[in-house]
C-alpha positions in Angstrom: 66.6 -24.1 2.8 67.5 -26.1 -0.5 67.7 -29.7 -0.2 69.9 -31.4 -2.7 70.5 -35.0 -3.3 74.0 -36.2 -2.7 76.0 -39.1 -3.9 77.4 -40.8 -1.0 80.7 -43.5 -1.4 80.7 -46.9 0.1 83.0 -45.5 2.8 80.6 -43.1 4.0 77.0 -44.1 3.3 75.5 -45.8 6.4 72.7 -48.3 6.5 70.5 -48.2 9.8 68.7 -51.4 10.5 66.2 -52.0 13.0 65.2 -55.5 14.2 62.3 -55.7 15.9 59.1 -57.8 16.6 56.7 -56.6 19.6 56.4 -60.6 20.4 59.6 -61.8 22.3 61.6 -65.1 21.7 61.5 -64.9 17.7 65.2 -64.8 17.9 65.6 -60.8 17.3 69.2 -61.0 19.2 70.7 -63.9 17.5 69.9 -62.4 14.4 71.4 -58.5 14.8 74.5 -60.3 16.7 75.3 -63.2 13.9 74.1 -61.0 11.0 76.8 -58.2 12.3 79.4 -60.8 12.2 78.4 -62.1 8.9 78.2 -58.9 7.3 81.5 -58.2 9.1 82.8 -61.1 7.4 82.0 -59.4 4.2 84.3 -56.5 5.0 81.4 -54.1 6.3 82.3 -52.0 9.5 79.4 -52.5 12.1 77.8 -50.6 14.8 75.3 -53.1 17.2 72.8 -50.9 19.5 71.5 -52.6 22.3 67.8 -51.4 22.7 66.7 -54.3 24.8 65.6 -53.5 28.4 67.3 -57.0 29.2 70.4 -55.9 27.3 70.5 -59.2 25.8 72.6 -58.2 22.9 75.2 -56.7 25.4 75.6 -60.1 27.3 76.1 -61.7 24.1 79.0 -59.2 23.0 80.3 -60.1 26.5 79.5 -56.6 28.6 77.7 -57.0 32.1 77.5 -53.2 32.8 77.2 -51.5 36.4 75.0 -48.5 37.0 77.8 -46.0 36.6 79.2 -47.6 33.2 78.6 -45.4 29.6 76.1 -46.8 28.1 73.5 -46.5 25.5 70.8 -44.9 27.8 73.4 -42.1 28.8 73.5 -41.3 25.2 69.6 -40.9 24.8 68.9 -39.3 27.9 67.5 -35.6 26.3 69.2 -34.2 29.8 72.6 -36.2 29.7 73.4 -36.7 26.1 76.6 -38.4 26.4 78.6 -38.5 22.9 78.0 -41.4 21.2 81.6 -42.8 20.7 81.8 -42.7 24.8 79.5 -45.1 24.8 80.7 -47.6 22.0 82.8 -50.7 23.3 84.7 -53.0 20.8 84.1 -56.7 20.4 86.0 -60.0 19.2 86.0 -58.7 15.7 88.0 -55.8 14.7 84.8 -54.6 12.4 82.1 -55.0 15.1 81.7 -52.8 17.6 78.6 -52.2 20.1 76.9 -49.5 22.2 75.7 -51.6 25.3 72.9 -51.4 27.7 71.8 -51.8 31.2 68.9 -52.0 33.6 68.7 -48.7 33.6 67.5 -48.0 30.0 63.9 -49.5 31.5 64.0 -46.1 33.4 65.0 -44.0 30.7 62.1 -45.5 28.4 59.1 -44.5 31.1 60.8 -41.3 31.4 60.8 -40.3 27.7 57.3 -39.6 27.4 57.5 -37.1 29.9 60.5 -35.2 28.0 59.7 -31.6 26.5 62.5 -32.7 24.3 62.5 -34.1 20.8 63.0 -37.3 22.2 62.3 -39.1 19.0 64.7 -38.2 16.7 67.5 -38.6 19.6 69.1 -42.0 18.3 69.0 -40.6 14.7 71.4 -37.8 16.0 73.7 -39.8 18.2 74.4 -42.3 14.8 74.9 -39.4 13.3 77.9 -38.6 15.2 79.9 -41.7 14.3 78.2 -41.9 10.7 81.2 -41.8 8.8 82.9 -44.9 11.2 80.6 -47.2 10.2 78.7 -48.9 6.9 76.0 -50.7 8.9 74.7 -50.0 12.3 71.9 -52.6 13.5 69.6 -51.9 16.4 68.2 -54.6 18.7 64.8 -53.7 20.1 62.8 -54.4 22.9 60.1 -56.9 22.4 57.3 -54.2 23.0 55.5 -51.2 21.5 57.1 -47.9 23.4 59.5 -45.0 23.2 62.8 -46.9 22.4 61.0 -48.7 18.9 59.9 -45.4 18.0 63.3 -44.0 18.4 64.5 -46.9 16.3 61.9 -46.7 13.6 62.6 -42.8 12.9 66.5 -43.5 13.1 66.1 -46.7 10.6 66.6 -46.5 7.2 64.8 -50.0 6.7 63.3 -52.9 9.5 64.3 -56.4 9.4 61.3 -58.2 11.0 62.1 -61.8 12.5 59.1 -64.0 12.6 59.2 -67.3 14.5 57.3 -70.1 12.0 54.4 -70.1 14.7 50.8 -68.8 14.1 51.2 -66.0 17.0 54.5 -64.6 15.6 52.4 -64.2 12.5 49.8 -62.6 13.8 52.1 -60.4 16.0 54.0 -58.9 12.9 50.7 -57.4 11.5 50.6 -54.9 14.4 53.9 -54.4 14.2 54.1 -52.9 10.5 50.9 -51.0 11.4 52.8 -49.3 14.3 56.0 -48.4 12.5 54.3 -46.8 9.7 51.9 -44.8 12.3 55.3 -43.6 14.1 57.2 -42.9 10.3 53.8 -40.7 9.4 53.8 -38.7 12.8 57.3 -37.8 12.3 56.9 -36.9 9.1 59.1 -39.4 7.4 58.5 -41.7 4.6 57.1 -45.2 4.8 59.9 -47.7 6.1 61.0 -50.6 3.9 60.5 -53.7 5.9 61.8 -57.4 5.3 60.6 -60.5 6.9 63.0 -63.0 8.2 61.4 -66.5 8.9 63.3 -67.7 11.9 63.1 -70.4 14.4 61.7 -72.9 11.8 61.9 -76.6 13.8 62.8 -79.3 10.4 60.3 -82.1 10.2 57.5 -80.2 12.0 54.8 -79.7 9.5 52.9 -76.8 11.1 56.3 -74.8 11.2 56.9 -75.5 7.5 53.0 -74.3 6.7 53.5 -71.4 8.8 56.7 -70.4 7.0 54.7 -70.9 3.3 51.9 -69.1 4.4 54.3 -66.1 5.2 56.0 -66.4 2.0 52.6 -66.2 0.4 51.4 -63.3 2.7 54.3 -61.4 2.3 55.3 -62.0 -1.3 58.1 -59.5 -2.2 58.8 -58.7 1.4 60.2 -61.8 2.6 63.5 -62.8 2.3 64.6 -66.1 1.0 66.8 -67.3 3.7 65.3 -68.8 6.7 67.3 -69.4 10.0 66.4 -72.8 11.7 66.3 -73.4 15.0 69.6 -75.2 16.6 71.3 -75.6 20.0 74.2 -73.5 19.3 71.9 -70.6 19.4 71.6 -71.4 23.3 75.7 -72.0 23.4 76.3 -68.4 22.0 73.9 -66.7 24.4 76.4 -67.4 27.1 78.4 -64.3 28.3 82.1 -64.5 27.2 84.8 -62.0 27.0 84.8 -60.7 23.5 81.4 -61.7 22.7 80.3 -64.6 21.3 78.1 -65.3 18.2 77.6 -68.7 15.6 80.0 -67.5 13.1 82.5 -66.5 15.5 82.6 -69.7 17.6 81.2 -72.1 15.3 82.1 -71.2 12.0 81.4 -74.5 10.2 78.0 -75.1 11.7 75.2 -75.2 9.0 73.3 -72.1 10.8 76.4 -69.9 11.1 76.1 -70.5 6.8 72.9 -69.6 7.1 73.8 -66.2 8.2 75.9 -66.0 5.9 73.6 -66.5 3.3 71.2 -64.1 5.2 74.1 -61.4 4.7 74.4 -61.7 1.3 70.9 -61.8 0.7 70.9 -58.3 2.9 73.6 -57.0 0.8 72.1 -57.7 -2.8 68.7 -57.4 -2.1 67.9 -54.8 0.9 71.0 -52.4 0.6 70.2 -51.2 -2.9 66.4 -50.0 -2.1 67.7 -47.2 0.8 67.0 -43.8 -0.7 69.4 -41.7 -1.1 70.4 -39.0 1.3 70.0 -35.2 1.3 72.3 -32.3 2.4 70.5 -29.1 3.5 72.3 -26.2 2.0 72.2 -22.4 3.8 69.2 -19.9 2.4 70.8 -18.1 -1.0 72.9 -21.0 -1.8 73.0 -21.8 -5.6 70.2 -24.1 -6.4 70.9 -26.8 -8.8 70.2 -26.9 -12.8 66.3 -27.1 -13.7 67.4 -30.3 -15.1 68.2 -31.9 -11.8 64.6 -31.1 -10.5 63.0 -34.0 -8.5 66.6 -35.3 -7.8 65.6 -35.1 -3.9 62.9 -37.4 -4.2 64.1 -39.8 -6.6 67.0 -42.3 -6.3 69.4 -42.2 -8.9 68.6 -44.6 -11.7 71.3 -47.9 -11.9 74.9 -47.4 -11.9 74.1 -43.9 -11.0 74.6 -42.2 -7.3 76.3 -44.5 -4.6 77.0 -48.1 -4.9 74.2 -49.2 -2.6 71.8 -47.5 -4.6 72.9 -49.4 -8.0 70.0 -51.2 -9.6 67.6 -49.8 -6.9 63.8 -49.5 -6.9 63.2 -46.1 -7.2 63.1 -45.1 -3.7 63.0 -41.9 -2.4 64.9 -39.5 0.2 63.6 -37.9 3.0 63.8 -34.5 1.7 61.9 -32.8 -0.9 62.3 -30.5 -3.7 61.8 -26.7 -3.0 61.3 -24.9 -6.5 62.8 -21.9 -7.8 61.4 -18.5 -7.4 57.9 -18.2 -9.0 58.4 -16.2 -12.5 56.5 -13.1 -12.4 54.2 -12.9 -15.9 54.9 -9.8 -17.7 51.5 -7.1 -17.9 49.5 -7.8 -20.7 49.2 -5.4 -23.7 45.9 -2.9 -23.6 43.9 -2.3 -26.4 43.0 1.4 -27.3 39.2 0.8 -25.6 41.1 -0.4 -22.3 40.9 -4.1 -22.6 43.8 -6.6 -21.8 44.7 -8.9 -24.7 46.0 -12.3 -23.6 48.4 -13.8 -25.6 49.3 -17.5 -25.7 53.3 -18.8 -26.5 53.5 -17.8 -29.9 51.7 -14.4 -29.4 47.9 -15.1 -30.5 45.4 -13.0 -29.0 42.4 -14.5 -27.3 44.0 -17.9 -26.1 44.6 -17.4 -22.2 41.7 -19.8 -21.3 43.4 -22.5 -23.0 46.7 -21.2 -21.8 45.4 -21.6 -18.0 44.0 -25.3 -19.2 47.5 -25.8 -20.1 49.0 -24.7 -17.0 46.3 -26.6 -14.9 47.4 -30.3 -16.5 51.2 -29.2 -15.6 50.7 -29.0 -12.4 48.5 -32.0 -12.4 51.5 -33.7 -14.2 53.7 -32.5 -11.6 51.8 -33.9 -8.7 51.4 -37.0 -10.1 55.3 -37.3 -10.6 55.9 -35.7 -6.8 53.3 -38.8 -5.9 54.9 -41.2 -7.9 58.3 -40.8 -5.7 56.1 -42.5 -3.2 57.7 -45.5 -1.0 56.1 -48.8 -0.1 
């Protein structure tokens, strides 16, 4: 099949954000909920997906589901495959929806490795059903390395890893990133771009300030400037309430709300432009792009080209690969009266076949280097 890079408008392009860290208590759910609220303030329509076995995000959004209520586990179950729209619920904000979870999600996680279906891509397929409805999808994950995290990693465009300013959380992020890239390789995907978000910083504590500085040095270029400090309002917004509770909705003037607004602005400015261009697949026999567009599937458009999220991008490539056209069959070489074939170069001079082969090999090596340059991280 032919993979063709297409320009997607701001209204149709969806950034899928996986919020993950296998260490618990680092502020994943608070980050997901408040980042969604902050992005909604900036005009983005956001879908929250709860893949936490504790259903913390669902509780934060005001939903305590029963076993018979439609939920994300029914969507991801390879046997049920509930349509995604039937599991989505509204929240207090008209721009934020949530696909909630319930305790039965733990049963699904235990059963997925035994399934014969292609379960790692099930979340990606489900999100494709509602791709035109949202600008951003934020997936909150369980603090463990398992099938649900694998689904989130396969579906994600990039990863936000909240890291508490504590030495144990700092050590855990190394294991997380190694697992994430291993999952991507096993599923034939490009390495996943990631960013570190420092969370739960205690003001005036020397240890926290030291860890925050170490993280900035270890992950230079991959750590966001905004730091989320520890505050009592995080606990206040974790109590279930009809329509959901976030710091921005219930305490809009609190300094923590401003931190999440700064984080949303930074995510919009720094993270979104690096998401690779998407591809569509044309049926066999479809007309191929002009030769001047060769490589357009594996290289993001330059600044100002493509969809708005890629303006000023950093050369990230899409998940597709370019398929060259049919090989050109060389014309048969002329034959001398004695029966020897005469090799010609481009100018028609005889005896230059070896040089032509050298030129062809150099061109192939150049193409290989160009394709390797499309790599991600």
